[in-house]
C-alpha atoms as an extended CHARMM CRD file, in Angstrom:
* protein
*
       235  EXT
         1         1  MET       CA             -0.1900000000        0.4270000000       -0.2190000000  PROA      1               0.0000000000
         2         2  THR       CA              1.1740000000        3.3270000000       -0.8730000000  PROA      2               0.0000000000
         3         3  THR       CA              0.0890000000        6.5760000000        0.4720000000  PROA      3               0.0000000000
         4         4  ALA       CA              0.1640000000       10.1390000000       -1.4210000000  PROA      4               0.0000000000
         5         5  PRO       CA              2.8700000000       13.2500000000        0.6530000000  PROA      5               0.0000000000
         6         6  VAL       CA              1.5760000000       15.4540000000        2.3460000000  PROA      6               0.0000000000
         7         7  ASP       CA              1.1990000000       18.4030000000        1.6130000000  PROA      7               0.0000000000
         8         8  HSD       CA              3.7190000000       20.8880000000        3.6480000000  PROA      8               0.0000000000
         9         9  LEU       CA              2.3440000000       24.0010000000        3.4310000000  PROA      9               0.0000000000
        10        10  VAL       CA             -1.3660000000       23.3530000000        2.2100000000  PROA      10              0.0000000000
        11        11  THR       CA             -1.5850000000       21.6390000000        5.9110000000  PROA      11              0.0000000000
        12        12  LEU       CA              0.4480000000       24.3960000000        7.7470000000  PROA      12              0.0000000000
        13        13  ALA       CA             -2.6440000000       26.6980000000        6.4580000000  PROA      13              0.0000000000
        14        14  ALA       CA             -5.3290000000       24.4290000000        7.8800000000  PROA      14              0.0000000000
        15        15  LEU       CA             -3.3220000000       23.5940000000       11.1550000000  PROA      15              0.0000000000
        16        16  GLN       CA             -2.3440000000       26.7300000000       11.6640000000  PROA      16              0.0000000000
        17        17  GLU       CA             -5.9210000000       27.5090000000       10.8040000000  PROA      17              0.0000000000
        18        18  GLN       CA             -7.3550000000       24.9400000000       13.7990000000  PROA      18              0.0000000000
        19        19  PHE       CA             -5.3170000000       26.3080000000       16.5280000000  PROA      19              0.0000000000
        20        20  ARG       CA             -5.5310000000       29.3410000000       15.7650000000  PROA      20              0.0000000000
        21        21  SER       CA            -10.0370000000       28.7340000000       16.6710000000  PROA      21              0.0000000000
        22        22  THR       CA             -9.1110000000       25.9720000000       18.8840000000  PROA      22              0.0000000000
        23        23  ILE       CA             -6.8860000000       28.9030000000       21.4670000000  PROA      23              0.0000000000
        24        24  ASP       CA            -10.2980000000       30.9560000000       22.8730000000  PROA      24              0.0000000000
        25        25  GLU       CA            -12.1430000000       27.6390000000       23.2030000000  PROA      25              0.0000000000
        26        26  VAL       CA             -8.8240000000       26.6680000000       25.9570000000  PROA      26              0.0000000000
        27        27  ASP       CA             -8.9540000000       28.1880000000       28.9920000000  PROA      27              0.0000000000
        28        28  PRO       CA             -5.2870000000       30.3010000000       28.9260000000  PROA      28              0.0000000000
        29        29  THR       CA             -4.3240000000       28.8440000000       32.7350000000  PROA      29              0.0000000000
        30        30  ALA       CA             -4.8340000000       25.2920000000       31.7300000000  PROA      30              0.0000000000
        31        31  PRO       CA             -1.1690000000       23.4990000000       32.0450000000  PROA      31              0.0000000000
        32        32  VAL       CA              0.6410000000       21.6790000000       29.8140000000  PROA      32              0.0000000000
        33        33  PRO       CA              2.0760000000       19.0990000000       32.2220000000  PROA      33              0.0000000000
        34        34  TRP       CA              3.7530000000       17.2310000000       28.8780000000  PROA      34              0.0000000000
        35        35  CYS       CA              5.6530000000       20.8780000000       28.4610000000  PROA      35              0.0000000000
        36        36  GLY       CA              7.2020000000       21.2150000000       32.2720000000  PROA      36              0.0000000000
        37        37  ARG       CA              5.6530000000       24.2460000000       33.4700000000  PROA      37              0.0000000000
        38        38  TRP       CA              3.6280000000       25.6650000000       30.9230000000  PROA      38              0.0000000000
        39        39  LYS       CA              0.0390000000       27.3930000000       30.3680000000  PROA      39              0.0000000000
        40        40  VAL       CA             -2.0700000000       27.2610000000       27.6690000000  PROA      40              0.0000000000
        41        41  ARG       CA             -0.7310000000       31.1670000000       27.1630000000  PROA      41              0.0000000000
        42        42  ASP       CA              3.1140000000       30.0010000000       27.3010000000  PROA      42              0.0000000000
        43        43  LEU       CA              1.9860000000       27.5680000000       24.5720000000  PROA      43              0.0000000000
        44        44  VAL       CA              0.4150000000       29.5570000000       22.4250000000  PROA      44              0.0000000000
        45        45  GLU       CA              2.9290000000       32.7720000000       22.9410000000  PROA      45              0.0000000000
        46        46  HSD       CA              6.0220000000       29.7340000000       22.0430000000  PROA      46              0.0000000000
        47        47  LEU       CA              4.6650000000       28.4640000000       19.4030000000  PROA      47              0.0000000000
        48        48  ALA       CA              3.8440000000       32.0640000000       17.7070000000  PROA      48              0.0000000000
        49        49  ARG       CA              6.9270000000       32.9020000000       18.2150000000  PROA      49              0.0000000000
        50        50  VAL       CA              8.1440000000       29.4130000000       16.9410000000  PROA      50              0.0000000000
        51        51  HSD       CA              6.8670000000       30.6190000000       13.5510000000  PROA      51              0.0000000000
        52        52  HSD       CA              7.7700000000       34.2760000000       13.5790000000  PROA      52              0.0000000000
        53        53  TRP       CA             11.2950000000       32.8490000000       14.0610000000  PROA      53              0.0000000000
        54        54  ALA       CA             11.3640000000       30.2050000000       11.3980000000  PROA      54              0.0000000000
        55        55  ALA       CA              9.8970000000       33.1290000000        9.2060000000  PROA      55              0.0000000000
        56        56  ALA       CA             13.2190000000       35.2540000000        9.7010000000  PROA      56              0.0000000000
        57        57  GLN       CA             15.5110000000       31.5790000000        8.5910000000  PROA      57              0.0000000000
        58        58  ALA       CA             13.8370000000       30.3720000000        5.9020000000  PROA      58              0.0000000000
        59        59  ALA       CA             13.7420000000       34.4880000000        4.6430000000  PROA      59              0.0000000000
        60        60  ARG       CA             17.6570000000       34.8590000000        5.9830000000  PROA      60              0.0000000000
        61        61  THR       CA             17.0690000000       38.3080000000        7.1170000000  PROA      61              0.0000000000
        62        62  PRO       CA             16.9200000000       39.9090000000       10.8860000000  PROA      62              0.0000000000
        63        63  GLU       CA             14.4020000000       38.5550000000       12.7880000000  PROA      63              0.0000000000
        64        64  VAL       CA             12.5900000000       41.5960000000       14.2230000000  PROA      64              0.0000000000
        65        65  PRO       CA             12.0290000000       41.0610000000       19.0070000000  PROA      65              0.0000000000
        66        66  LEU       CA              8.0180000000       40.0770000000       19.2360000000  PROA      66              0.0000000000
        67        67  GLY       CA              8.2530000000       42.4750000000       22.3300000000  PROA      67              0.0000000000
        68        68  ARG       CA              7.6940000000       40.4350000000       25.4350000000  PROA      68              0.0000000000
        69        69  GLY       CA              3.9830000000       40.7160000000       26.4370000000  PROA      69              0.0000000000
        70        70  PRO       CA              0.9340000000       40.3750000000       27.3970000000  PROA      70              0.0000000000
        71        71  PHE       CA             -0.4720000000       39.3930000000       24.3170000000  PROA      71              0.0000000000
        72        72  ASP       CA             -3.6940000000       39.0230000000       22.9430000000  PROA      72              0.0000000000
        73        73  LEU       CA             -3.7320000000       35.0120000000       22.1920000000  PROA      73              0.0000000000
        74        74  ALA       CA             -5.3290000000       34.8180000000       19.1770000000  PROA      74              0.0000000000
        75        75  PRO       CA             -4.7320000000       38.2050000000       17.0310000000  PROA      75              0.0000000000
        76        76  PHE       CA             -1.1290000000       37.5830000000       18.2370000000  PROA      76              0.0000000000
        77        77  TYR       CA             -0.3700000000       33.7750000000       16.7580000000  PROA      77              0.0000000000
        78        78  ALA       CA             -2.8930000000       34.5790000000       13.7360000000  PROA      78              0.0000000000
        79        79  GLU       CA             -0.6160000000       37.4250000000       12.9890000000  PROA      79              0.0000000000
        80        80  GLN       CA              2.3190000000       35.1470000000       13.0730000000  PROA      80              0.0000000000
        81        81  ALA       CA              1.0490000000       32.4480000000       11.8050000000  PROA      81              0.0000000000
        82        82  ALA       CA              0.2770000000       34.2580000000        8.2050000000  PROA      82              0.0000000000
        83        83  GLU       CA              3.9250000000       35.7140000000        8.6830000000  PROA      83              0.0000000000
        84        84  LEU       CA              4.9880000000       32.2630000000        8.3070000000  PROA      84              0.0000000000
        85        85  HSD       CA              2.9160000000       30.9700000000        5.5560000000  PROA      85              0.0000000000
        86        86  ALA       CA              3.2750000000       34.2230000000        3.9480000000  PROA      86              0.0000000000
        87        87  THR       CA              7.0260000000       34.0190000000        3.6890000000  PROA      87              0.0000000000
        88        88  LEU       CA              6.9780000000       30.6120000000        1.6510000000  PROA      88              0.0000000000
        89        89  THR       CA              4.2850000000       31.1140000000       -0.2790000000  PROA      89              0.0000000000
        90        90  ARG       CA              6.1970000000       33.8210000000       -1.4570000000  PROA      90              0.0000000000
        91        91  LEU       CA              9.7340000000       32.0920000000       -1.5990000000  PROA      91              0.0000000000
        92        92  GLY       CA              8.7680000000       29.3620000000       -2.7370000000  PROA      92              0.0000000000
        93        93  PRO       CA             10.2110000000       25.4130000000       -2.1100000000  PROA      93              0.0000000000
        94        94  ASP       CA             13.7160000000       26.1390000000       -3.5630000000  PROA      94              0.0000000000
        95        95  ALA       CA             14.5400000000       28.8910000000       -1.8240000000  PROA      95              0.0000000000
        96        96  ILE       CA             17.7870000000       29.2870000000       -0.0370000000  PROA      96              0.0000000000
        97        97  GLY       CA             18.1190000000       30.1680000000        3.2850000000  PROA      97              0.0000000000
        98        98  SER       CA             18.4130000000       29.4720000000        6.9320000000  PROA      98              0.0000000000
        99        99  THR       CA             17.1160000000       25.4240000000        8.2970000000  PROA      99              0.0000000000
       100       100  LEU       CA             18.6470000000       23.3510000000       11.6460000000  PROA      100             0.0000000000
       101       101  ASN       CA             21.5090000000       22.1430000000        9.4050000000  PROA      101             0.0000000000
       102       102  GLY       CA             22.8400000000       25.1740000000        7.8070000000  PROA      102             0.0000000000
       103       103  PRO       CA             21.7730000000       26.4940000000        4.4990000000  PROA      103             0.0000000000
       104       104  GLY       CA             19.1500000000       24.8090000000        2.8160000000  PROA      104             0.0000000000
       105       105  PRO       CA             15.5690000000       25.0920000000        0.3560000000  PROA      105             0.0000000000
       106       106  ALA       CA             12.7770000000       26.6500000000        2.1170000000  PROA      106             0.0000000000
       107       107  SER       CA             10.3120000000       23.4680000000        1.9040000000  PROA      107             0.0000000000
       108       108  PHE       CA             13.0580000000       22.5700000000        5.0710000000  PROA      108             0.0000000000
       109       109  TRP       CA             10.8410000000       24.7570000000        6.0650000000  PROA      109             0.0000000000
       110       110  TYR       CA              7.6210000000       23.8200000000        5.0190000000  PROA      110             0.0000000000
       111       111  ARG       CA              6.7640000000       20.5070000000        6.5480000000  PROA      111             0.0000000000
       112       112  ARG       CA              8.8410000000       21.6650000000        9.8780000000  PROA      112             0.0000000000
       113       113  GLN       CA              6.0030000000       23.6450000000       10.4810000000  PROA      113             0.0000000000
       114       114  VAL       CA              4.1800000000       20.8430000000        9.6630000000  PROA      114             0.0000000000
       115       115  HSD       CA              5.6290000000       19.5170000000       12.2020000000  PROA      115             0.0000000000
       116       116  GLU       CA              6.0680000000       21.9590000000       14.4870000000  PROA      116             0.0000000000
       117       117  THR       CA              2.2750000000       23.2090000000       14.5000000000  PROA      117             0.0000000000
       118       118  LEU       CA              0.7960000000       19.4210000000       14.7730000000  PROA      118             0.0000000000
       119       119  VAL       CA              1.9020000000       18.4690000000       18.0540000000  PROA      119             0.0000000000
       120       120  HSD       CA              1.2060000000       21.7620000000       19.5750000000  PROA      120             0.0000000000
       121       121  LEU       CA             -2.1980000000       21.5210000000       17.9400000000  PROA      121             0.0000000000
       122       122  TRP       CA             -2.0120000000       18.1020000000       19.6560000000  PROA      122             0.0000000000
       123       123  ASP       CA             -0.5920000000       20.0230000000       23.1490000000  PROA      123             0.0000000000
       124       124  LEU       CA             -3.5730000000       22.9040000000       22.6440000000  PROA      124             0.0000000000
       125       125  ARG       CA             -6.4030000000       21.1410000000       21.8640000000  PROA      125             0.0000000000
       126       126  THR       CA             -5.8570000000       18.0690000000       25.0080000000  PROA      126             0.0000000000
       127       127  ALA       CA             -4.8460000000       20.4700000000       27.6280000000  PROA      127             0.0000000000
       128       128  GLY       CA             -8.6690000000       21.8650000000       26.8980000000  PROA      128             0.0000000000
       129       129  HSD       CA             -9.6990000000       18.0230000000       27.3450000000  PROA      129             0.0000000000
       130       130  LEU       CA            -10.1960000000       18.3920000000       22.9630000000  PROA      130             0.0000000000
       131       131  THR       CA             -9.9700000000       15.6110000000       20.6730000000  PROA      131             0.0000000000
       132       132  LEU       CA             -7.9690000000       16.3530000000       17.4210000000  PROA      132             0.0000000000
       133       133  ASP       CA             -8.3670000000       14.4590000000       14.0720000000  PROA      133             0.0000000000
       134       134  ALA       CA             -5.4900000000       14.3110000000       12.0230000000  PROA      134             0.0000000000
       135       135  ASP       CA             -5.0190000000       11.7060000000        8.5950000000  PROA      135             0.0000000000
       136       136  PRO       CA             -2.6040000000        8.5640000000        9.1030000000  PROA      136             0.0000000000
       137       137  THR       CA             -0.1660000000       10.1400000000        6.9580000000  PROA      137             0.0000000000
       138       138  LEU       CA              0.4460000000       13.4640000000        8.6980000000  PROA      138             0.0000000000
       139       139  TRP       CA              1.7060000000       11.6840000000       11.1500000000  PROA      139             0.0000000000
       140       140  ALA       CA              3.0590000000        9.2770000000       10.6420000000  PROA      140             0.0000000000
       141       141  ASP       CA              5.6630000000       11.6650000000        8.6270000000  PROA      141             0.0000000000
       142       142  THR       CA              5.5210000000       12.7210000000       12.2980000000  PROA      142             0.0000000000
       143       143  VAL       CA              7.4220000000        9.4560000000       12.4280000000  PROA      143             0.0000000000
       144       144  ASP       CA              9.8740000000        9.8680000000       10.3070000000  PROA      144             0.0000000000
       145       145  GLU       CA             10.6900000000       13.7580000000       10.6690000000  PROA      145             0.0000000000
       146       146  VAL       CA             12.1640000000       12.6240000000       14.1870000000  PROA      146             0.0000000000
       147       147  VAL       CA             14.0130000000        9.5690000000       12.6390000000  PROA      147             0.0000000000
       148       148  THR       CA             15.3150000000       10.9930000000        9.4710000000  PROA      148             0.0000000000
       149       149  VAL       CA             16.0690000000       14.5130000000       10.8950000000  PROA      149             0.0000000000
       150       150  MET       CA             15.7120000000       15.1170000000       14.4060000000  PROA      150             0.0000000000
       151       151  PHE       CA             17.4610000000       12.3650000000       16.6380000000  PROA      151             0.0000000000
       152       152  PRO       CA             20.1790000000       12.7940000000       13.7150000000  PROA      152             0.0000000000
       153       153  ARG       CA             20.7820000000       16.7250000000       14.2900000000  PROA      153             0.0000000000
       154       154  GLN       CA             20.6370000000       15.3210000000       18.6220000000  PROA      154             0.0000000000
       155       155  VAL       CA             23.0490000000       13.0570000000       18.3700000000  PROA      155             0.0000000000
       156       156  ARG       CA             25.2930000000       15.1810000000       15.6620000000  PROA      156             0.0000000000
       157       157  LEU       CA             25.0760000000       18.5400000000       18.5980000000  PROA      157             0.0000000000
       158       158  GLY       CA             26.0760000000       16.1110000000       20.9360000000  PROA      158             0.0000000000
       159       159  ARG       CA             22.8810000000       16.3620000000       22.7580000000  PROA      159             0.0000000000
       160       160  THR       CA             22.7600000000       12.9300000000       23.4630000000  PROA      160             0.0000000000
       161       161  PRO       CA             24.9580000000        9.1150000000       21.4430000000  PROA      161             0.0000000000
       162       162  VAL       CA             23.8270000000        6.8480000000       19.3130000000  PROA      162             0.0000000000
       163       163  LEU       CA             21.9040000000        3.9790000000       19.7250000000  PROA      163             0.0000000000
       164       164  GLU       CA             23.6310000000        0.7420000000       21.3970000000  PROA      164             0.0000000000
       165       165  ARG       CA             21.0130000000       -1.1360000000       19.2700000000  PROA      165             0.0000000000
       166       166  PRO       CA             18.6970000000       -0.4280000000       16.9070000000  PROA      166             0.0000000000
       167       167  LEU       CA             15.3940000000        0.5930000000       17.2060000000  PROA      167             0.0000000000
       168       168  THR       CA             12.2310000000       -0.8290000000       15.0070000000  PROA      168             0.0000000000
       169       169  LEU       CA              8.9600000000        1.7070000000       14.7100000000  PROA      169             0.0000000000
       170       170  VAL       CA              6.1740000000        0.5330000000       12.5910000000  PROA      170             0.0000000000
       171       171  ALA       CA              3.0300000000        2.5430000000       11.9440000000  PROA      171             0.0000000000
       172       172  ASP       CA             -0.5680000000        0.0710000000       11.4560000000  PROA      172             0.0000000000
       173       173  ASP       CA             -2.2360000000        2.7860000000       10.5020000000  PROA      173             0.0000000000
       174       174  ALA       CA             -0.0870000000        4.0050000000        7.4130000000  PROA      174             0.0000000000
       175       175  PRO       CA              1.6380000000        1.3310000000        6.8940000000  PROA      175             0.0000000000
       176       176  ARG       CA              4.9640000000        2.8300000000        7.4630000000  PROA      176             0.0000000000
       177       177  ARG       CA              8.3610000000        1.2770000000        9.1330000000  PROA      177             0.0000000000
       178       178  TRP       CA             10.7800000000        3.4890000000       10.8980000000  PROA      178             0.0000000000
       179       179  THR       CA             14.5790000000        1.5900000000       12.6400000000  PROA      179             0.0000000000
       180       180  LEU       CA             17.1180000000        4.1360000000       14.3480000000  PROA      180             0.0000000000
       181       181  ALA       CA             20.2340000000        2.5340000000       13.1060000000  PROA      181             0.0000000000
       182       182  THR       CA             23.2780000000        2.5540000000       15.9820000000  PROA      182             0.0000000000
       183       183  ALA       CA             26.5800000000        4.1810000000       15.0630000000  PROA      183             0.0000000000
       184       184  ASP       CA             28.0800000000        2.0160000000       12.2550000000  PROA      184             0.0000000000
       185       185  GLU       CA             24.0160000000        1.8150000000       10.3330000000  PROA      185             0.0000000000
       186       186  THR       CA             23.3120000000       -1.6140000000       11.7900000000  PROA      186             0.0000000000
       187       187  THR       CA             20.3560000000       -1.6680000000       11.0840000000  PROA      187             0.0000000000
       188       188  ASP       CA             19.8380000000       -5.9700000000       11.5890000000  PROA      188             0.0000000000
       189       189  ASN       CA             18.1050000000       -8.5840000000       14.2310000000  PROA      189             0.0000000000
       190       190  ALA       CA             16.6220000000       -4.9710000000       16.0070000000  PROA      190             0.0000000000
       191       191  ALA       CA             16.8490000000       -4.7890000000       19.9330000000  PROA      191             0.0000000000
       192       192  LEU       CA             12.4000000000       -4.2010000000       20.5100000000  PROA      192             0.0000000000
       193       193  THR       CA             10.0250000000       -2.9370000000       18.2210000000  PROA      193             0.0000000000
       194       194  VAL       CA              7.4700000000       -0.7000000000       18.3950000000  PROA      194             0.0000000000
       195       195  THR       CA              4.8470000000       -1.3130000000       16.9740000000  PROA      195             0.0000000000
       196       196  GLY       CA              0.7390000000        1.0820000000       17.2030000000  PROA      196             0.0000000000
       197       197  SER       CA             -0.1650000000        4.4410000000       16.0240000000  PROA      197             0.0000000000
       198       198  ALA       CA              1.5500000000        6.5530000000       13.7830000000  PROA      198             0.0000000000
       199       199  GLU       CA              0.3170000000        9.2300000000       16.1900000000  PROA      199             0.0000000000
       200       200  ALA       CA              0.9150000000        6.9560000000       19.0410000000  PROA      200             0.0000000000
       201       201  LEU       CA              3.9570000000        6.7300000000       17.4000000000  PROA      201             0.0000000000
       202       202  ALA       CA              4.9900000000       10.3790000000       17.1580000000  PROA      202             0.0000000000
       203       203  LEU       CA              3.6080000000       11.3620000000       20.3040000000  PROA      203             0.0000000000
       204       204  LEU       CA              5.5560000000        8.8950000000       22.2600000000  PROA      204             0.0000000000
       205       205  LEU       CA              8.8620000000       10.6470000000       19.5700000000  PROA      205             0.0000000000
       206       206  TRP       CA              7.7110000000       13.5200000000       21.2090000000  PROA      206             0.0000000000
       207       207  GLY       CA              7.5290000000       13.0070000000       25.3370000000  PROA      207             0.0000000000
       208       208  ARG       CA              3.9200000000       13.1270000000       25.0050000000  PROA      208             0.0000000000
       209       209  THR       CA              2.6920000000        9.4740000000       25.7300000000  PROA      209             0.0000000000
       210       210  THR       CA              5.1700000000        6.4280000000       26.5650000000  PROA      210             0.0000000000
       211       211  PRO       CA              5.4510000000        2.6660000000       26.1220000000  PROA      211             0.0000000000
       212       212  ASP       CA              2.0980000000        2.2080000000       28.0960000000  PROA      212             0.0000000000
       213       213  ASP       CA             -0.0050000000        3.4390000000       25.5870000000  PROA      213             0.0000000000
       214       214  PRO       CA             -2.9400000000        1.0250000000       24.8120000000  PROA      214             0.0000000000
       215       215  ARG       CA             -2.0680000000        1.5990000000       21.2360000000  PROA      215             0.0000000000
       216       216  LEU       CA              1.2050000000        0.7870000000       21.5850000000  PROA      216             0.0000000000
       217       217  SER       CA              2.4760000000       -3.0160000000       21.7370000000  PROA      217             0.0000000000
       218       218  VAL       CA              6.0950000000       -3.3170000000       22.9200000000  PROA      218             0.0000000000
       219       219  ASP       CA              8.7340000000       -6.5140000000       21.2950000000  PROA      219             0.0000000000
       220       220  GLY       CA             11.2310000000       -6.0290000000       22.8600000000  PROA      220             0.0000000000
       221       221  ASP       CA             13.9960000000       -4.6440000000       26.2140000000  PROA      221             0.0000000000
       222       222  ARG       CA             11.4080000000       -2.7850000000       27.4770000000  PROA      222             0.0000000000
       223       223  PRO       CA             13.5440000000       -1.6620000000       30.2510000000  PROA      223             0.0000000000
       224       224  TRP       CA             16.0550000000       -0.1550000000       27.6070000000  PROA      224             0.0000000000
       225       225  LEU       CA             13.7090000000        1.4570000000       26.1470000000  PROA      225             0.0000000000
       226       226  THR       CA             12.8910000000        3.1800000000       29.2390000000  PROA      226             0.0000000000
       227       227  GLN       CA             15.9810000000        4.3150000000       28.6340000000  PROA      227             0.0000000000
       228       228  VAL       CA             16.1420000000        5.0920000000       24.8910000000  PROA      228             0.0000000000
       229       229  LEU       CA             13.2930000000        7.5020000000       25.3070000000  PROA      229             0.0000000000
       230       230  ALA       CA             14.3530000000        9.2270000000       28.4270000000  PROA      230             0.0000000000
       231       231  ARG       CA             17.4020000000       10.2720000000       26.1920000000  PROA      231             0.0000000000
       232       232  PRO       CA             17.0780000000       14.1820000000       24.8170000000  PROA      232             0.0000000000
       233       233  LEU       CA             15.3150000000       11.9490000000       21.5430000000  PROA      233             0.0000000000
       234       234  THR       CA             13.9140000000       15.9820000000       19.7980000000  PROA      234             0.0000000000
       235       235  PRO       CA             15.2770000000       19.1360000000       20.9750000000  PROA      235             0.0000000000
């Protein structure tokens, strides 16, 4: 079975609008416990500032300070979301700007900001006891970004060690399969396989759920998995 690739720019606009429309449905003082001491207000301001920063990175222009606030959350977020989307649309996917891995195409930010927004939309709606219905293909792309971009970058920057043994992830609703390799790029004889929905796998890698999530099954060395997940696999 094959799936259509994610249209990141179209998807980004839809996720941004859903995030904006959810802001007024959630108490700004509600906790977001999986994000440390954050409240919803902190979460919304964070994503708005990340959008603003990413626009400057993509365009290779100085970032204009936004000030300390307080802000009227929904309009503040909407302004930064519109700036990001307009900037990426104007640049086009092939324009060279700054990325997390050095100079690279603006399409890097198309994808990066989709997954930044998706995960934080989940944060926002979950903090407000609201559900989120997103395509498994999109969540699978979130997993793929961690495996192919975010985790290797964390290793390269010395923020986390390479894996001692391969770790395999299987999305049973996408369907997709990934293996986090060892330092010598070994992917055979994985010490552990985690199978479940693409959403649950993505949330596991981003520290939003645990191996005890009923949507996940673990085959192999569970204590080692707990050790791996305690490491900063993502920024």
